N, C-alpha and C positions, 0 to 999 in steps of 0.2 A: 533599344540596344542593351539598357542593364538587365531588361528581362532575359535576353538571349544568354548576356553571360550567368544570371543566376542560375538559367537551366542547364547550362553547360558544367557548371561547376557541380550542381547536385548531381547531375547523371555522371561525371567523373567518379562519385563515390560508388556506382552501382555498376555492376559487368554484365552485359548482355550473355544471354545463353549463348554457346559456340563461341566463346572469345577468348583470346589469348591472353595470359595475366603477364604482360611484359614489364608493367610500371606499377604494379603493385607493392607498396612500400609499408612490410610487416611489423608488428610489435615485436619486441624482443621475445617475448613468451607466447607463442601461437597455440601451446596446447597440443591434443594427440592428432594423430593421421585423421581420426576422425573429426574431430573439430575443423582442421583444414578443408577437409571435402564437405562438410555441412556450409560453412562459410561460403566456398567456392559455388556450391549448388545453389545456396540462398542469392548469389550474387554482392557479398560482401568483401569489404575489405578487413582483415585483421588487424585493427588500430589498436586495440585496447588489451592490455596485457592479461594472460590467464592466470590469477595469481590464487583464486578462491580454489578451496577444496569443499566437499560435501559438509564437514564440519564446521568450516568459517562461514561458509553461507548459513546454515542453519541457524549459527549464532548471530549471524548479520539479521536475517529475517527475523527472529524472535524479537532483536531488539528493536526492529522497527515497530512491530505490534504490541510489545510491551503489555502482554495479556493479564498478568497477574495485577500490576500496579492499576492497569484501568479498571481491572474487576472491583478495586477499592474504591477507585474513584468515582466511577458509576453507578456502583453499588446503592449509596444512599440517595441518589437521585432517582434510580430505576424504581424503587419502592413507591413512588407516586402512581405508577401505574402496574399494577398486577400484585403489589404487596410482595411479602418474601417468598410466599411460593409461586407466584407469578414469575417473579424474576429468577429462580432456580430452575423451573420446567421450561421457560422460555428461552433461557441461555441455554441447555440441552436442545430443544429444537433447532435454534440457529446453528449451533455444532454440525447437527445431522445435516440441514441443508447447505450449509458452506463448505461441508466435507465433499458432498457430490459436487459443488462447484472446482473446488480444489483437484478433484480426480480428474474432471474434462480437462481444466486447463494444464494438468502435468502430463497428460497424452498430447495436447496442442504443443507443448514445450518440449516434448522430444520428438514430435515430428519436423518441427521447424523451432529450434533454440537460438532464437535472436533477441535482441536487447529491445525491440520493436514492440514485443508481445503480443498484447490483444488487438491492436490495429494490423499488424502482420498478417496474424491468424486469419482475420477477418479477410485480408486480400488473397490470401491462398484459397480459404474454404468456400466463401460465398459465392452464389451462383455469377457466373462472367459479367452480367450486365450491372450488379451491384457491387462487383468488388470494388471499385474505385471510390465511389460515393460513401459506401456504408463504411469502408476502412478509414475512409478521410474523418469523418463523423465520430468513429471511435478512437481515432488519435486524438481528438480535440477532447473528447469525455475523459479518457486518460489523464491526458494532461492537465484538466481541470482538478481532477481527484488529488492528482499526485501533489500538485503546485499548492493546492489548498491546505495541504497537510503538513507543509514545511513550516509556516508560523503555527500551524495547530499544535504541534508537538514543543514547540518552541516555547508558545504559550503557556502550556501546561507545565513545562520545566519554570517559567518565571512565577507564574503563580504559586507552585511549590516553594520556591526561594522564599517568597514573600510571606509564605504560611510559616515556613521555619524562622523568619524573622520575628515573625509575632509570638511563637513559643520564647524565643530565645529573650525577647523584650516586649513584655506585655503592653506597654506604651505606644509601640508602634504600631499604626493605621496605614495599612496597603493603600496606594494612590492608583490610578488608573494611568496616570502617565508614567509612572515607574515600571508598570506592567508590560508597558509599550516598549520602552527603553530597553528593559532586561530582554524583552523578546527579540527584538532587534540584534543585541548584543550577542544571543546564542545563534540566533540566524548567521550572524558575521562571523564567528568562532567555528560553525562547523563546517564549512569548506577548507579549513586548513588541513581537516583529515582527508579530504577528498582531492585534495593538491600536493601539497608539500610532503604529506605522509601516505602518499597514495599507495607506495610499495609495500608500505607497513601497516596497511588497514585490514589486510586479511589476519595476521597476527594480533593486532588489536583487539579485533571482535572476537576472537577466541580467549583472550584473556577477560575481556568485560563479560563474555557471556558465561564462562563459569563463575566469574563473582555473581552474576545474576543469579544463577541456580542455587549457591549457596545462601544468597540473601533471602531467596523464596523460602527456602527451610528455617532460615533464623524468624523470619517474620511470622510464619506460619505457626511455630514453635511458641512462640511470644505471644502471639493473639489467643491460641489455643488455652494455651497453660496458665495465663496471666488473666485473661478477660471474662467477665460475668456471662454467662451462657445463656441463650434465649433457649426455650425447649424445642426440642426436635420437631415435635408436631406444630409449633407456630412455623418453623422454617419452610419446610414441606407442604404443609395443607393449607394454611391462612392465606387465600387470595383477597385482595383489597383493590376497592376503587377509589383511591385517595383524591384522584383527581376530578372525580364527578361527572364520568362518562355515561352514568348509568346502567353499566353491564361492565360483569368482569371479563367477559370476552372481548369487550373494545378496549378495554383498559390494558390488557394483554398483548392485543394487537399493537396498538400504540408502544408498549413496552418493549417491542422487538428492536427498536432503535437503540436501546442501549448494549445489547449483547452485539450487535451488528458493527457498533463503534469500536466494542471490543476488539473485534476478530477480524472485522475487513482488512483487506491489503494483503490478500492472498497471493497477489501478483508481484509483490515487492523483489523478491529474488530473481522473477523471471528477467527483470531489466538487467541483472549482471550476468544474464545469458553467455555473453561474449567476454566475461572475465572468468568464467568458471572452466576449470578442466574437464575433457569429455563430458561436455554439456548434456547431448542427447541422452546420456545415461544417468549423469548424476543431478541434473536439474529436475527430475521427478522425483527422486531420492531426497534430494533435500527439502522440495516441497511438503513431502508426506512427512519428513521429520520434524520440520519445524511446525506443521500443521498439528501433529500430537503432541509436542511439546508445549503449543501455545494452548491447546484445549484442555489438557490437563492442569497445568499450572494455574491458567484462568479460573477454571471451575474451583478447582482446591482452595484458592485463594478466595473467593467470591463465597463458598459456604462459609469458610473461617469466618470472614468479614459479618456475613449475616446472623452468624451465631453470638457475635459478641457486641453487635453495634449498640445495643441499650435503648436511650430512649432518642428515638429517630428525630424528633422536633428540637432535642436539645443538641445533637449533632450537627443538623443542617443551619444551626444559628450560631456556630463556632466563632469565635472570634478571627480565628486562624483565614477563614473563609474557604476551609478545606475540611469536609467533614471526615475525611477518612484520617487525617491529621488528629482530631480529635479524638476517633477512635483509639488509636494508638495511644495517644497519652492517657485516655481513660484505663486503657489494657494496664500498661505500665505503671503509671503513677509516678512516673520519672521524666522531669524536665531533660535531662541529658539524654537518656536513653531515645526520646521522641527526637531531640535534636540528630541526633547521629542517624537514626534509621530515616528521618526526613531527609537529611542531606545525601543519602545514598540513594534514595528516589530520586533526587534533583539529579545526580550523576548519570542514573540509568537514563533519564527524559534527554539530557545533555545528549547521549549516544544514539539516542531515539531521533534526536533532531540530526544529528552527522549523518544516519541512515536513511533518513528520510530525503535529505538532501542529494545523498548518493542514487537513489531509487528516481528520485525526479529528475533530476538532472541527466540521467541514462535516457530516460524516457522520451525527454525532450531532444536529447541529441539524437535518438533514433529517427522520431519523428520528422526533425529538421534534415537529416540524410537523405531521407525519401522526399523532400521539397514539399513537406505537410506545414511549413509555417512561413511567414514573412521573412525575410533575411536570413533564408533556411542554410546559405553557404557558412555564413557567419558563425550561427548559433551551433552547425554541426561540425566545426572546426575542432581538430584534436591535436593538442600541445606535442609536439612531435620529440621533446624532452623528455617527458612523464608519461605520455600516452595518456591523458585524461583528456574529457571534452570540457576543456577550461571554461569555453564562453557558455557553455552550457550551465555548467556550475554557478557562474557568476550571473548569469540573467535569472538564476533559480533563486539566488540568495535577494536579487533587485525585487523581484514579484514577493517574494514572501515577505521582505521588510515593508514593502507597499501595504500588503493585507494587514500586516502585524498593527498598523498605524489606526485600523478600523476602529477598535474599542475606544480610541478617545471619543468618537462620534455616537456609538451605539454598540455596546457588547451584544447585544441581541443579532445585530448585522453580522458580526463575528461569527458568531454561532451559527448563523444560517448560513454562510460560506463553508463551513465546515460540512454542514447538512447537506448543501448541493456537492461538497466534493466526494461524500459519500455514494450520492445517488448517481454522480457522473462515472466512480467506477462500477456501480451494479449495472448500469446501462450498458458501459462497455464488456462486462463478463456475459451479461444476456446475450447481445448481439454477438460475441466471438462463440460461445455455445451453440446459439443457434445456426452458425454459420457453418459447424463443425456437423453436428446433427445432418444438416442438409449433404453435405460433402459424403459423410459415410454411407449415406444411402442413395445419393443421386451422383456424386462426382468421381471423378477415374478412380481406378485402382492405385493404390499407392503403396511405397516399401511398407512392411510390417515396423514400425518404431519399437525400439527397447521397452519402452512402456506403453502397453498395448490394452485398451479396455475390451477388445473383441467386438464384434458386430454388436450383437443382442445385448451385452453388458453396456457397452457404450450408449446405446441408443436410449437404454432405462435409465442411466446415469445422467446423460445430457437433458433429458425431458423432465426428469426429477430438478436437476439445477435449475433449469429455466422456471418452472414452478415456483420454486423457492426464491429464485430472485426477483421474479415479478410480486410477491407478496412482500418481501424485503422493502421493493421500492416504494409500492402503495403505502406501506406505513413510514416510510420516511417522507412523506408528503403531508403528514397529519402536524398538525400543531401538537405541544406536549401537553396542553389542556383543552376543554372545551369552550367556547366563547372566547378565542383570544383576540387581543388588541392588535392595532397597527404595529404596536413594538414586538409583540411575543406572537406574532402570526408567524408560520413556515412559508416562507418565500420560495422552496426550492423548486416546485415547479414552475413558475414563474422564471427565476434564473437558468433552469435547465432549458425553457424555450428560447430565452434570449440568447444561452449560449449555443444552441441550434442555429438560431438565425446569423450569429458571428460566424458560425463555422462556415454555413451556407455562403457568406458572402465573399469569406476568403476563399471557398472551393471555386466559385466562379471566377476569381482573380489567378488563384494559383492551379488550376485543375490541369493544365498543359504542363506543368513543372513537378507534379505530384506524380510520383512512381508506383503504383501499386502493383505487386507480384502476382505473376499468373497461376503459382502453385507449383511444387516438385511433384512429378508424377511417379509412374511404377519405376522406370528405369533412370540411373544415372549413370554416365560412362564417364572415366577419366582417363584421358589421354596425356602422357608426358610427352614433352618435345624433345626430340635427340638432343638437343643442347642442353637439355637439364634446366631451362632458365623459364619455364611458364607450364602451366598446364591447360589443357582443350578440355571444355565441359560439354557433354551432348546431353540435353534432358528429353 
């Protein structure tokens, strides 16, 4: 009986084809006519307000990625695998590879602009017999990735704050329990912006984005003008195997992980598709916009950082625990300036936590809306007053707080969880792009979307994206150095297997409730009822 109620509740959120929408309770801000038609065609209720514009969504996604701060954070550690030249050229290669992924996903987002993102696209584009199980697996992989990022972003903010404490007071020694408490505090404060301030979030994102751009130029000028420079030949041509792999090629291959951590998350804005005006047109524009900003800013700051890093061993041994803080301190020679600049980075990471919670909760909400999770009807419930998926936001907070405690037992385990999250997202990207490649060549003819890669261009880009993703995924399974111990081993492959096992067991239990879309085909006819109260959809 309980299962029947769960099934009925989930199905009430989906509208069957050729249905009449008598009881749809829409959000106050429903977007354009095209948005409404897209939602009806996809069988969705417009429960969330469409308050984002292209500019504010670009700002939102840029703050999720935080590429130029992450360029500094990962830069010093990446030198272990590839040296300065390896870091530079591998970063550029990853940019090229991930850009083919972004283009592939932008086209899918233009066809099906929904908060579900990857799992929904698989349910539309995959071969019919694989749509349901494949999309279900992708939904779990995507949830794994984004839920792990919530404490990840907060943890970086927490360690940044502790590093600031060391700069301000040299007697202060950071403790693991303090990191955990600060991480949980940041995770707890972030949902305030997703709930109480939800209607103001786009405006806030725009303001923070503007400050982020200004801060980038300030940091860049300070580092380049005040730091001691490494010769350009060293930065661009000095490949190193500091980890001891015995091969520069292997070292650079393992070093792919650093740029991927910096640049991954291309789907962050996708999960806000139902909160963007004119999504089928504007979502691809936003995706290309924030990708360009992320790549240019990230690479520029990485170059500046490598030019002024100085003595790598001394920087890695910094009492702040953060090599990038030591580089800033060495460059400026000023405690006060270092405190201000570090505080600014903490501020940005706080908003990265806010936005990561937003994306994670929207993905969770969408997957639960289709019955993909236990207790889906509760998770997918939308607060009728604020039009936000409050339960999904709170559940994301709980999951993030639980993961945040892991460093008390093992910091390596916490880092493994982040690696597993990266791998989960890459798997979700790979499967959805492969599904689109199949659909492009063997699927039904579809209406040309506003953002269209074309037949041959799309085929080439989809194949390249899949090849790059496979390389990235294999690299993500390697340990950071040869001959790892149990503590330093990369357990991502094992954890992915366990996730698939859990998802499989869950699928067996929930497969009757889980609703995979059959896909929108070439023609969609809308018929307005004579009384004006509803719309009939014929696909």
